[in-house]
MARGU-950620 format. One record per atom (N, C-alpha, C, O): residue in one letter; x, y, z. Coordinates in steps of 0.2 Angstrom, whole numbers, padded with zeros to 4 digits, always signed. Example, Ala and Ser with C-alpha at 12.3 -4.5 7.8 and 13.67 -1.06 7.14 Angstrom:
BEGIN
a+0066-0028+0039;a+0062-0022+0039;a+0066-0016+0039;a+0071-0017+0042;s+0064-0011+0035;s+0068-0005+0036;s+0064+0000+0039;s+0067+0006+0040;
***
This chain:
BEGIN
x+0365+0343+0362;x+0362+0344+0368;x+0368+0350+0371;x+0374+0350+0371;x+0364+0354+0374;x+0369+0360+0375;x+0369+0361+0383;x+0364+0360+0387;x+0374+0362+0384;x+0375+0361+0392;x+0379+0370+0394;x+0384+0373+0391;x+0374+0373+0401;x+0378+0380+0401;x+0380+0379+0406;x+0379+0374+0410;x+0384+0386+0407;x+0389+0388+0411;x+0387+0396+0415;x+0383+0400+0413;x+0392+0396+0421;x+0390+0400+0423;x+0396+0406+0422;x+0398+0409+0427;x+0398+0407+0416;x+0405+0409+0412;x+0400+0414+0407;x+0402+0420+0406;x+0394+0410+0404;x+0392+0412+0401;x+0393+0411+0393;x+0392+0414+0387;x+0396+0407+0395;x+0398+0402+0388;x+0392+0396+0386;x+0387+0396+0390;x+0393+0393+0382;x+0389+0384+0380;x+0391+0381+0376;x+0391+0384+0370;x+0394+0375+0376;x+0395+0372+0371;x+0390+0366+0369;x+0388+0361+0372;x+0388+0370+0362;x+0383+0363+0361;x+0388+0360+0355;x+0393+0362+0353;x+0385+0354+0355;x+0388+0350+0352;x+0392+0349+0345;x+0397+0346+0342;x+0385+0352+0343;x+0387+0353+0336;x+0391+0358+0334;x+0394+0358+0329;x+0392+0364+0338;x+0398+0368+0339;x+0404+0364+0338;x+0408+0366+0334;x+0407+0359+0342;x+0414+0357+0344;x+0415+0352+0340;x+0421+0351+0339;x+0408+0348+0337;x+0408+0344+0331;x+0411+0348+0325;x+0412+0345+0319;x+0413+0353+0327;x+0414+0356+0318;x+0421+0355+0317;x+0423+0352+0312;x+0426+0356+0322;x+0432+0356+0324;x+0436+0346+0321;x+0441+0344+0322;x+0430+0342+0319;x+0433+0337+0318;x+0439+0337+0307;x+0440+0342+0304;x+0440+0333+0306;x+0442+0332+0301;x+0437+0333+0294;x+0440+0333+0289;x+0431+0335+0295;x+0427+0338+0290;x+0426+0343+0292;x+0420+0344+0294;x+0432+0349+0294;x+0428+0356+0295;x+0430+0359+0291;x+0428+0365+0290;x+0436+0356+0286;x+0440+0360+0280;x+0434+0362+0273;x+0435+0366+0268;x+0429+0357+0273;x+0426+0353+0269;x+0420+0359+0269;x+0417+0362+0264;x+0419+0358+0276;x+0411+0360+0277;x+0410+0367+0275;x+0405+0369+0272;x+0416+0372+0279;x+0417+0377+0278;x+0421+0379+0269;x+0421+0385+0266;x+0422+0374+0268;x+0423+0378+0259;x+0418+0377+0255;x+0418+0379+0250;x+0412+0375+0258;x+0406+0374+0255;x+0404+0381+0256;x+0402+0383+0250;x+0403+0385+0263;x+0401+0390+0262;x+0407+0398+0258;x+0408+0404+0257;x+0411+0392+0258;x+0415+0400+0253;x+0411+0399+0246;x+0411+0404+0243;x+0408+0395+0243;x+0407+0390+0238;x+0401+0396+0236;x+0401+0400+0232;x+0397+0395+0240;x+0391+0397+0241;x+0390+0406+0242;x+0386+0409+0240;x+0395+0407+0245;x+0396+0416+0248;x+0398+0419+0239;x+0395+0424+0237;x+0402+0416+0236;x+0404+0419+0231;x+0400+0417+0225;x+0402+0419+0220;x+0395+0412+0226;x+0393+0411+0218;x+0384+0416+0220;x+0381+0419+0216;x+0384+0416+0226;x+0377+0423+0229;x+0381+0428+0225;x+0378+0431+0221;x+0387+0429+0226;x+0389+0436+0224;x+0390+0439+0218;x+0389+0445+0217;x+0392+0433+0213;x+0396+0436+0208;x+0389+0434+0202;x+0391+0435+0196;x+0383+0433+0203;x+0378+0432+0201;x+0376+0441+0201;x+0375+0443+0196;x+0377+0446+0207;x+0374+0451+0204;x+0380+0455+0202;x+0380+0461+0199;x+0386+0452+0204;x+0391+0460+0205;x+0398+0456+0201;x+0400+0450+0201;x+0402+0462+0196;x+0406+0458+0193;x+0412+0464+0194;x+0411+0470+0193;x+0419+0462+0196;x+0424+0466+0196;x+0431+0463+0194;x+0431+0459+0189;x+0436+0466+0196;x+0440+0462+0197;x+0447+0464+0200;x+0450+0468+0196;x+0450+0463+0205;x+0452+0466+0212;x+0457+0470+0209;x+0462+0470+0213;x+0459+0473+0203;x+0465+0476+0200;x+0459+0484+0202;x+0461+0489+0204;x+0455+0483+0200;x+0449+0489+0200;x+0451+0493+0207;x+0453+0491+0213;x+0450+0499+0206;x+0451+0503+0212;x+0447+0505+0218;x+0441+0505+0216;x+0449+0506+0222;x+0445+0505+0227;x+0443+0496+0231;x+0439+0494+0235;x+0447+0495+0228;x+0442+0485+0229;x+0447+0484+0233;x+0452+0488+0231;x+0447+0480+0237;x+0454+0477+0244;x+0453+0470+0245;x+0447+0468+0246;x+0457+0466+0245;x+0458+0458+0249;x+0463+0459+0252;x+0469+0460+0250;x+0460+0458+0259;x+0464+0457+0267;x+0465+0449+0272;x+0460+0447+0277;x+0466+0448+0272;x+0463+0443+0281;x+0460+0447+0286;x+0463+0453+0286;x+0454+0446+0290;x+0451+0448+0295;x+0447+0445+0300;x+0446+0439+0298;x+0444+0447+0308;x+0439+0443+0309;x+0435+0448+0312;x+0436+0453+0315;x+0429+0443+0309;x+0422+0445+0310;x+0418+0442+0316;x+0418+0436+0317;x+0415+0445+0319;x+0410+0442+0323;x+0401+0441+0319;x+0398+0444+0315;x+0400+0435+0324;x+0395+0431+0320;x+0393+0430+0328;x+0396+0430+0334;x+0384+0432+0326;x+0378+0432+0331;x+0373+0427+0327;x+0370+0430+0323;x+0372+0420+0327;x+0368+0417+0323;x+0360+0415+0329;x+0361+0415+0335;x+0356+0415+0327;x+0349+0412+0332;x+0350+0408+0336;x+0353+0403+0333;x+0349+0406+0342;x+0348+0398+0343;x+0345+0393+0341;x+0347+0387+0343;x+0341+0393+0336;x+0339+0386+0332;x+0343+0384+0328;x+0342+0379+0326;x+0351+0389+0324;x+0356+0383+0322;x+0362+0381+0327;x+0368+0381+0325;x+0359+0380+0334;x+0363+0375+0340;x+0363+0371+0336;x+0369+0371+0333;x+0360+0365+0332;x+0364+0360+0332;x+0365+0361+0322;x+0365+0356+0319;x+0365+0365+0319;x+0368+0367+0313;x+0371+0372+0314;x+0367+0377+0313;x+0377+0374+0316;x+0383+0379+0315;x+0385+0382+0308;x+0385+0388+0306;x+0386+0376+0304;x+0387+0380+0298;x+0380+0384+0294;x+0380+0390+0293;x+0375+0379+0293;x+0371+0385+0292;x+0370+0392+0295;x+0371+0398+0292;x+0369+0391+0302;x+0370+0399+0305;x+0375+0403+0301;x+0373+0408+0298;x+0382+0401+0301;x+0385+0404+0299;x+0385+0408+0292;x+0387+0414+0290;x+0382+0400+0287;x+0380+0404+0279;x+0378+0410+0281;x+0381+0416+0280;x+0371+0409+0284;x+0365+0412+0282;x+0365+0420+0286;x+0361+0424+0285;x+0373+0421+0292;x+0374+0426+0295;x+0379+0429+0289;x+0380+0435+0291;x+0383+0427+0285;x+0387+0429+0280;x+0381+0431+0274;x+0382+0436+0270;x+0376+0427+0274;x+0374+0430+0267;x+0370+0437+0268;x+0367+0440+0264;x+0370+0437+0274;x+0364+0444+0276;x+0369+0449+0278;x+0366+0455+0279;x+0377+0449+0279;x+0382+0452+0278;x+0383+0455+0271;x+0385+0461+0271;x+0382+0452+0266;x+0384+0452+0258;x+0382+0460+0255;x+0376+0463+0255;x+0387+0462+0252;x+0385+0468+0248;x+0381+0474+0254;x+0376+0477+0253;x+0384+0473+0257;x+0381+0480+0264;x+0387+0483+0265;x+0392+0481+0262;x+0387+0487+0270;x+0393+0494+0272;x+0392+0490+0279;x+0386+0488+0282;x+0400+0489+0281;x+0402+0482+0288;x+0405+0492+0289;x+0407+0495+0284;x+0405+0493+0295;x+0407+0500+0298;x+0413+0496+0304;x+0415+0500+0308;x+0417+0491+0305;x+0419+0490+0306;x+0428+0486+0299;x+0434+0484+0299;x+0423+0487+0296;x+0428+0485+0289;x+0429+0491+0285;x+0434+0492+0281;x+0423+0496+0286;x+0422+0503+0283;x+0424+0503+0275;x+0428+0506+0272;x+0419+0498+0273;x+0417+0497+0269;x+0412+0491+0266;x+0410+0486+0269;x+0410+0492+0260;x+0405+0485+0257;x+0406+0480+0258;x+0412+0480+0256;x+0405+0472+0261;x+0407+0468+0262;x+0406+0462+0252;x+0401+0459+0251;x+0410+0461+0250;x+0409+0457+0244;x+0409+0449+0242;x+0406+0446+0238;x+0416+0447+0248;x+0417+0439+0247;x+0420+0437+0253;x+0424+0442+0255;x+0420+0433+0256;x+0422+0431+0261;x+0421+0423+0260;x+0416+0419+0260;x+0431+0422+0260;x+0433+0415+0259;x+0436+0413+0264;x+0434+0415+0270;x+0441+0407+0263;x+0443+0402+0269;x+0443+0406+0275;x+0447+0409+0278;x+0437+0405+0276;x+0433+0405+0284;x+0434+0397+0287;x+0433+0391+0285;x+0436+0401+0296;x+0441+0397+0299;x+0435+0398+0307;x+0434+0404+0308;x+0434+0395+0310;x+0433+0395+0317;x+0438+0395+0322;x+0442+0391+0323;x+0438+0402+0327;x+0442+0405+0333;x+0440+0402+0339;x+0443+0402+0344;x+0435+0399+0338;x+0434+0399+0346;x+0430+0392+0346;x+0427+0390+0341;x+0430+0388+0353;x+0427+0383+0353;x+0420+0382+0356;x+0418+0376+0356;x+0418+0386+0357;x+0414+0388+0360;x+0409+0397+0358;x+0412+0402+0356;x+0404+0397+0359;x+0400+0403+0358;x+0396+0404+0366;x+0396+0401+0372;x+0394+0413+0364;x+0394+0416+0370;x+0387+0418+0370;x+0382+0419+0366;x+0386+0418+0376;x+0378+0421+0377;x+0378+0429+0382;x+0380+0430+0387;x+0377+0433+0379;x+0377+0442+0378;x+0372+0443+0385;x+0366+0441+0385;x+0375+0444+0389;x+0366+0447+0392;x+0361+0445+0392;x+0361+0439+0394;x+0355+0448+0390;x+0347+0442+0388;x+0347+0441+0381;x+0342+0438+0379;x+0352+0442+0376;x+0351+0440+0370;x+0352+0433+0370;x+0357+0429+0372;x+0347+0432+0366;x+0348+0422+0364;x+0353+0422+0360;x+0353+0417+0357;x+0357+0427+0356;x+0361+0424+0348;x+0365+0420+0353;x+0364+0420+0359;x+0372+0418+0348;x+0376+0411+0350;x+0379+0417+0345;x+0377+0419+0340;x+0385+0417+0352;x+0392+0423+0348;x+0397+0421+0347;x+0399+0417+0351;x+0403+0423+0341;x+0406+0421+0340;x+0412+0423+0335;x+0410+0425+0330;x+0416+0422+0336;x+0422+0425+0331;x+0425+0419+0324;x+0426+0413+0325;x+0427+0422+0317;x+0428+0419+0314;x+0431+0424+0310;x+0430+0430+0310;x+0438+0419+0308;x+0445+0422+0305;x+0442+0421+0296;x+0437+0416+0296;x+0444+0425+0291;x+0440+0424+0284;x+0447+0428+0280;x+0451+0431+0282;x+0445+0427+0275;x+0447+0434+0270;x+0443+0436+0266;x+0440+0432+0262;x+0442+0444+0266;x+0437+0448+0264;x+0439+0451+0257;x+0444+0451+0255;x+0434+0452+0254;x+0435+0455+0248;x+0430+0462+0249;x+0424+0461+0248;x+0432+0469+0251;x+0431+0475+0251;x+0430+0479+0249;x+0435+0483+0248;x+0423+0483+0246;x+0424+0488+0243;x+0425+0497+0245;x+0420+0500+0246;x+0431+0499+0246;x+0432+0505+0251;x+0432+0509+0248;x+0438+0510+0247;x+0428+0514+0246;x+0428+0518+0240;x+0433+0526+0247;x+0432+0528+0252;x+0436+0527+0244;x+0443+0534+0243;x+0440+0540+0241;x+0438+0540+0235;x+0439+0545+0244;x+0438+0553+0242;x+0446+0554+0237;x+0452+0552+0239;x+0443+0557+0230;x+0447+0558+0226;x+0449+0553+0223;x+0455+0553+0222;x+0446+0545+0222;x+0448+0540+0217;x+0444+0543+0211;x+0440+0547+0210;x+0447+0538+0207;x+0444+0538+0199;x+0440+0532+0198;x+0443+0526+0199;x+0434+0533+0198;x+0429+0526+0196;x+0426+0526+0189;x+0422+0531+0188;x+0426+0523+0185;x+0423+0520+0181;x+0414+0518+0183;x+0412+0514+0188;x+0408+0522+0178;x+0403+0521+0179;x+0397+0519+0171;x+0398+0522+0166;x+0394+0517+0172;x+0388+0514+0166;x+0383+0520+0167;x+0382+0522+0173;x+0380+0522+0163;x+0376+0528+0163;x+0370+0524+0163;x+0370+0521+0158;x+0364+0526+0168;x+0356+0521+0167;x+0352+0528+0166;x+0347+0529+0163;x+0354+0532+0170;x+0348+0539+0168;x+0353+0546+0166;x+0359+0548+0167;x+0350+0548+0164;x+0352+0557+0163;x+0347+0560+0165;x+0342+0557+0167;x+0347+0566+0167;x+0345+0574+0170;x+0346+0579+0169;x+0349+0580+0164;x+0345+0584+0173;x+0350+0591+0170;x+0353+0591+0176;x+0352+0592+0182;x+0359+0590+0173;x+0366+0593+0176;x+0369+0589+0180;x+0372+0590+0185;x+0366+0580+0178;x+0368+0575+0180;x+0368+0569+0178;x+0364+0568+0173;x+0370+0564+0180;x+0369+0557+0176;x+0367+0551+0182;x+0372+0551+0186;x+0366+0549+0183;x+0365+0543+0188;x+0368+0537+0186;x+0363+0534+0183;x+0376+0531+0186;x+0378+0525+0185;x+0379+0521+0192;x+0378+0522+0198;x+0381+0516+0186;x+0382+0509+0191;x+0391+0508+0190;x+0395+0509+0185;x+0392+0508+0196;x+0401+0505+0197;x+0401+0499+0198;x+0397+0497+0202;x+0405+0493+0195;x+0405+0487+0196;x+0400+0484+0193;x+0400+0478+0193;x+0393+0487+0191;x+0387+0483+0187;x+0382+0483+0196;x+0376+0481+0197;x+0383+0486+0201;x+0379+0488+0204;x+0378+0493+0212;x+0374+0493+0216;x+0383+0497+0211;x+0384+0503+0217;x+0384+0509+0212;x+0387+0511+0207;x+0377+0512+0216;x+0374+0518+0212;x+0379+0525+0212;x+0382+0527+0217;x+0379+0529+0207;x+0383+0535+0209;x+0378+0538+0205;x+0373+0536+0202;x+0379+0545+0206;x+0378+0552+0204;x+0382+0556+0202;x+0387+0558+0206;x+0383+0558+0196;x+0390+0562+0194;x+0387+0569+0193;x+0383+0570+0188;x+0389+0573+0195;x+0386+0581+0195;x+0389+0584+0188;x+0394+0588+0189;x+0388+0584+0183;x+0390+0591+0180;x+0387+0593+0173;x+0383+0589+0170;x+0387+0598+0170;x+0385+0600+0165;x+0387+0599+0156;x+0388+0604+0153;x+0387+0592+0154;x+0391+0589+0149;x+0391+0592+0145;x+0385+0594+0142;x+0397+0594+0142;x+0398+0598+0135;x+0396+0591+0127;x+0392+0591+0123;x+0402+0586+0131;x+0400+0580+0126;x+0392+0577+0127;x+0388+0579+0131;x+0390+0573+0121;x+0384+0569+0122;x+0386+0562+0126;x+0390+0557+0124;x+0380+0562+0131;x+0381+0555+0134;x+0376+0551+0134;x+0370+0554+0134;x+0376+0544+0133;x+0369+0543+0132;x+0369+0538+0137;x+0373+0538+0141;x+0364+0533+0137;x+0363+0527+0142;x+0367+0522+0141;x+0368+0520+0135;x+0370+0518+0145;x+0375+0516+0143;x+0382+0515+0142;x+0385+0510+0143;x+0384+0520+0140;x+0388+0523+0138;x+0392+0522+0146;x+0388+0521+0151;x+0399+0522+0146;x+0403+0522+0153;x+0408+0528+0153;x+0413+0528+0149;x+0407+0531+0157;x+0412+0538+0160;x+0416+0538+0166;x+0415+0534+0171;x+0421+0541+0167;x+0424+0542+0173;x+0424+0546+0173;x+0426+0551+0170;x+0422+0546+0182;x+0424+0551+0188;x+0425+0552+0192;x+0423+0548+0196;x+0429+0558+0196;x+0433+0558+0202;x+0429+0557+0210;x+0424+0561+0210;x+0429+0553+0214;x+0426+0552+0219;x+0424+0559+0223;x+0429+0563+0225;x+0417+0562+0225;x+0421+0569+0232;x+0419+0565+0236;x+0423+0564+0240;x+0413+0561+0237;x+0407+0561+0245;x+0404+0553+0242;x+0402+0551+0236;x+0404+0550+0248;x+0400+0543+0248;x+0397+0543+0257;x+0400+0542+0262;x+0391+0543+0253;x+0386+0540+0262;x+0382+0532+0260;x+0381+0529+0254;x+0382+0530+0268;x+0377+0526+0266;x+0370+0526+0271;x+0370+0525+0278;x+0362+0526+0267;x+0358+0529+0272;x+0357+0524+0277;x+0361+0521+0280;x+0351+0525+0280;x+0349+0522+0285;x+0345+0517+0283;x+0341+0514+0288;x+0344+0514+0276;x+0343+0508+0276;x+0350+0504+0273;x+0348+0498+0272;x+0355+0505+0271;x+0361+0502+0272;x+0362+0503+0265;x+0367+0499+0262;x+0357+0510+0260;x+0362+0511+0252;x+0369+0515+0253;x+0372+0518+0257;x+0371+0513+0249;x+0377+0515+0245;x+0376+0521+0241;x+0373+0520+0235;x+0379+0527+0243;x+0378+0531+0236;x+0384+0533+0237;x+0387+0534+0242;x+0387+0536+0229;x+0393+0540+0227;x+0392+0543+0224;x+0389+0541+0219;x+0394+0549+0224;x+0395+0558+0222;x+0404+0561+0219;x+0409+0563+0222;x+0402+0559+0215;x+0409+0564+0211;x+0405+0567+0203;x+0399+0567+0201;x+0411+0571+0200;x+0412+0573+0196;x+0417+0571+0189;x+0422+0568+0190;x+0414+0573+0183;x+0417+0569+0180;x+0424+0572+0175;x+0425+0578+0173;x+0429+0565+0174;x+0437+0566+0174;x+0439+0570+0168;x+0442+0566+0164;x+0440+0576+0165;x+0440+0580+0161;x+0448+0576+0155;x+0450+0579+0150;
***
């Protein structure tokens, strides 16, 4: 059952019911799914450069067919955000845990059918800073450059005429000079080797 109001808010039964005694366990299940999804593709340590962990608020916009299963709607939304650049966080979202709903009603914005609401959570974000020193595993060698994978996932191009032999699979340390986000949300790092 969904009731509409002139204020532009809706009160879906399933949405409101998330605030019962089972809410903690249900959202912890989402935490587990998020962690497993990311860890299969990415390995890192929080102590490594440019990775930060903090509490924040994220906005969710989920399709109306999730109105009777808000939990799955949040899960689907977060999976779509993972390993993508978030303008609000100025970095790549790696993990999202300790998820909590902060509103008891969803909003419909203008003529958009999505349900809009906010969640509070703890995020782990890869926030590269120009000048930071990172390590990458060489995956390709070209004339005057090498391609690396940082943390096993992010593409980096390191420009230099290497005086010492560099082999595919070796680890090099480089200084970040520039990074860009493409129109397809691909994240590319560019730098020069640390001597």
